[in-house]
C-alpha positions as CSV (number, residue, x, y, z in Angstrom):
1,M,140.7,36.8,-24.2
2,K,138.8,38.2,-20.8
3,K,141.8,40.5,-20.1
4,V,141.7,41.8,-23.8
5,V,137.8,42.4,-23.5
6,R,138.1,44.3,-20.2
7,A,141.4,46.3,-21.5
8,A,139.4,47.1,-24.7
9,L,136.1,48.2,-22.1
10,W,138.3,50.3,-20.1
11,A,140.4,52.4,-23.2
12,F,136.8,52.9,-24.6
13,S,135.6,54.2,-21.5
14,F,138.8,56.3,-21.0
15,M,138.6,57.5,-24.6
16,F,135.0,58.7,-23.8
17,I,135.2,60.5,-20.8
18,I,138.3,62.7,-22.3
19,S,136.3,63.3,-25.2
20,M,133.5,64.7,-23.3
21,F,135.9,66.7,-21.6
22,I,137.6,68.0,-24.6
23,A,133.8,68.7,-26.1
24,A,133.0,70.4,-22.8
25,F,136.3,72.7,-22.8
26,L,135.7,73.9,-26.4
27,T,132.0,74.5,-26.0
28,F,133.2,77.1,-23.2
29,Q,135.6,78.5,-25.0
30,N,133.2,79.4,-28.0
31,P,130.0,80.8,-26.1
32,E,128.3,81.5,-29.1
33,S,127.8,78.1,-30.3
34,Y,125.2,77.6,-27.7
35,T,123.5,80.8,-27.2
36,V,119.9,80.5,-27.4
37,R,117.1,83.2,-29.0
38,E,115.8,85.1,-26.0
39,D,112.5,85.6,-28.0
40,R,111.7,82.1,-28.4
41,D,111.2,81.7,-24.6
42,F,107.4,83.5,-24.1
43,E,104.1,83.2,-23.0
44,P,101.0,83.3,-25.3
45,Y,99.0,86.5,-24.8
46,L,96.1,84.6,-25.8
47,P,94.7,81.0,-24.9
48,L,95.5,78.3,-27.1
49,S,91.7,77.4,-27.1
50,S,90.7,81.2,-28.2
51,A,94.4,81.8,-30.5
52,E,93.2,79.7,-33.7
53,N,89.6,82.0,-33.5
54,A,90.7,85.2,-32.9
55,V,91.6,87.9,-35.4
56,I,94.7,89.7,-34.3
57,N,95.2,93.8,-35.5
58,I,98.8,93.8,-36.4
59,N,99.3,97.5,-36.3
60,T,98.3,97.5,-32.9
61,S,99.6,94.3,-31.4
62,D,102.6,94.2,-29.3
63,V,105.0,91.4,-29.5
64,Y,103.2,88.9,-27.2
65,Q,100.0,89.1,-29.2
66,L,101.8,89.0,-32.6
67,R,103.1,85.6,-31.4
68,S,100.0,84.0,-30.9
69,I,99.3,84.1,-34.4
70,P,99.1,80.9,-36.3
71,Y,101.9,80.3,-38.9
72,V,104.0,83.3,-38.2
73,G,104.1,84.0,-34.4
74,G,107.7,82.7,-34.6
75,H,108.4,85.9,-36.4
76,A,106.8,88.7,-34.0
77,S,109.6,90.5,-33.4
78,E,110.4,91.0,-37.3
79,I,106.8,91.9,-37.9
80,A,107.2,94.5,-35.2
81,E,110.4,95.7,-36.6
82,L,108.8,95.9,-40.6
83,R,105.3,97.9,-38.7
84,S,107.7,100.5,-37.2
85,E,109.5,100.6,-40.6
86,L,106.5,101.1,-42.7
87,S,104.7,103.2,-39.8
88,G,102.1,100.9,-39.6
89,F,100.8,98.0,-42.2
90,S,98.4,99.6,-44.8
91,S,97.0,96.1,-45.7
92,I,97.9,93.0,-44.4
93,E,99.1,91.4,-47.7
94,Q,102.4,93.3,-46.4
95,I,103.1,90.9,-43.6
96,A,104.4,88.3,-46.7
97,L,107.6,90.9,-46.7
98,V,109.0,89.8,-43.5
99,N,111.9,87.6,-44.1
100,G,110.9,84.1,-43.6
101,I,107.0,84.4,-44.1
102,G,106.1,83.8,-47.9
103,L,103.1,83.6,-50.2
104,K,101.8,80.4,-48.9
105,T,102.3,81.2,-45.2
106,Y,100.9,84.6,-45.4
107,L,97.9,83.0,-47.3
108,K,97.2,79.9,-44.0
109,A,98.0,83.1,-41.4
110,S,95.6,85.4,-43.2
111,Q,92.4,84.5,-41.5
112,Y,93.9,85.1,-38.1
113,I,95.3,89.3,-38.8
114,R,93.8,92.2,-39.9
115,A,95.4,95.6,-40.6
116,D,93.3,98.8,-39.3
């Protein structure tokens, strides 16, 4: 009985190691499967303690400042692209045109932004 259990454990271990090598090989064959968005790695422009009390001008802020806006900071690059397409925001409501920012998100973030 012990020999059967040992053989089963050895076979399971062997199959597990082989499957890990196959998974690693397939991952390296398809580098798109493990790419990371570079704009997710950033240092917030504002200290976290003052970020909630800050009102940021979305027309003059750079991407790092836009990333510190609560609720919409993850869409900073999209906000900057839309701003350049519109030649600046005429009102803060236009931020809702960014893909991924809807009415609810806009309403939460509106107290932290301005468009001068």
